[in-house]
C-alpha positions in Angstrom: 85.9 -6.3 -23.9 85.3 -6.6 -20.2 82.3 -8.8 -19.4 79.5 -6.8 -17.9 79.0 -7.4 -14.2 75.7 -8.1 -12.6 75.8 -4.7 -10.9 76.4 -2.9 -14.2 73.6 -4.9 -15.8 71.2 -3.7 -13.1 72.5 -0.1 -13.4 71.9 -0.1 -17.1 68.4 -1.5 -16.7 67.5 1.0 -14.0 68.9 4.0 -15.9 67.0 2.9 -19.0 63.7 2.8 -17.1 64.4 6.2 -15.6 65.2 7.8 -19.0 62.7 5.9 -21.2 59.8 7.3 -23.1 57.7 5.1 -25.4 56.3 1.7 -25.5 57.2 -0.1 -22.3 57.0 -3.5 -24.1 60.0 -2.5 -26.1 62.0 -1.5 -23.0 61.1 -4.8 -21.3 62.2 -6.7 -24.4 65.5 -4.7 -24.5 66.2 -5.4 -20.8 65.4 -9.1 -21.4 67.7 -9.3 -24.3 70.5 -7.8 -22.2 69.9 -10.3 -19.4 69.7 -13.3 -21.8 72.7 -12.0 -23.8 74.8 -12.0 -20.6 74.3 -15.7 -20.4 74.3 -16.7 -24.1 76.5 -14.0 -25.7 75.9 -11.4 -28.4 76.3 -13.9 -31.3 73.3 -15.8 -30.1 71.3 -12.6 -29.8 72.0 -11.9 -33.5 70.6 -15.4 -34.3 67.5 -14.7 -32.2 66.7 -11.2 -33.3 67.3 -9.2 -36.5 69.9 -6.5 -36.5 67.3 -3.7 -36.7 65.6 -4.9 -33.5 69.0 -5.2 -31.7 69.8 -1.6 -32.8 66.5 -0.4 -31.3 67.2 -2.3 -28.1 70.7 -0.8 -27.9 69.3 2.7 -28.3 66.8 2.1 -25.5 69.5 0.8 -23.2 72.3 3.3 -24.3 74.7 0.4 -24.9 76.1 -1.7 -27.8 75.7 -5.4 -27.1 78.9 -6.4 -28.9 80.9 -4.1 -26.6 79.6 -5.3 -23.3 78.5 -8.9 -23.8 80.7 -11.9 -24.3 80.9 -13.1 -27.9 79.7 -16.5 -26.8 78.4 -17.0 -23.4 78.5 -20.0 -21.1 74.9 -21.0 -22.0 75.2 -20.5 -25.8 74.7 -24.2 -26.2 71.1 -23.8 -25.1 70.3 -22.0 -28.3 69.1 -24.2 -31.1 70.3 -21.7 -33.6 73.8 -21.7 -32.1 74.0 -25.5 -32.0 72.7 -25.7 -35.6 75.5 -23.3 -36.7 78.3 -25.4 -35.2 80.5 -26.7 -37.9 79.0 -24.2 -40.4 81.1 -21.4 -41.7 79.6 -18.0 -42.1 78.1 -16.7 -38.9 77.1 -13.4 -40.6 75.6 -15.2 -43.5 73.3 -17.1 -41.0 72.5 -13.7 -39.4 71.5 -12.3 -42.7 69.3 -15.4 -43.5 71.5 -16.6 -46.3 71.9 -19.9 -44.6 68.3 -21.2 -44.3 67.0 -22.9 -41.2 69.5 -21.5 -38.7 67.9 -18.5 -37.1 65.4 -19.3 -34.3 64.6 -18.0 -30.9 64.2 -21.6 -29.5 66.2 -22.6 -26.6 66.6 -26.1 -25.0 66.8 -27.0 -21.4 70.3 -27.4 -19.9 
C-alpha cells in the first residue's frame, strides 16, 4: 500500500464531485472521511463508522479505504476509540460491536 498523496486525495475528491449524482451530504461526508482517514488511518475510520457506511463512501469516491489509506495514521491517537482499543485484542470484534464501549466518533485535541 502506497500512502495517498495530497494531490491524489484532491483528484479523487474533484472526480467524485464531477461524477456524483445523489444526496450531496453523503458525498461531503465521504470526502470528509477520506481526508480524516489520511491522518488517522483506515482502522480508526472503522471504529468511527459502521462498515456499511464506509462501503457507501467508497462507492461514492471510487476507492477502497484499506487500499489507499494507512492502517494507522500519525493522528490515530486523537481517536478515543483507538486509544480505548490499545491493549485489547480483537480489532474486528470492536468494529462489530462485540467489545462494548469502544466505538465512538469522539476525538481529543492533540
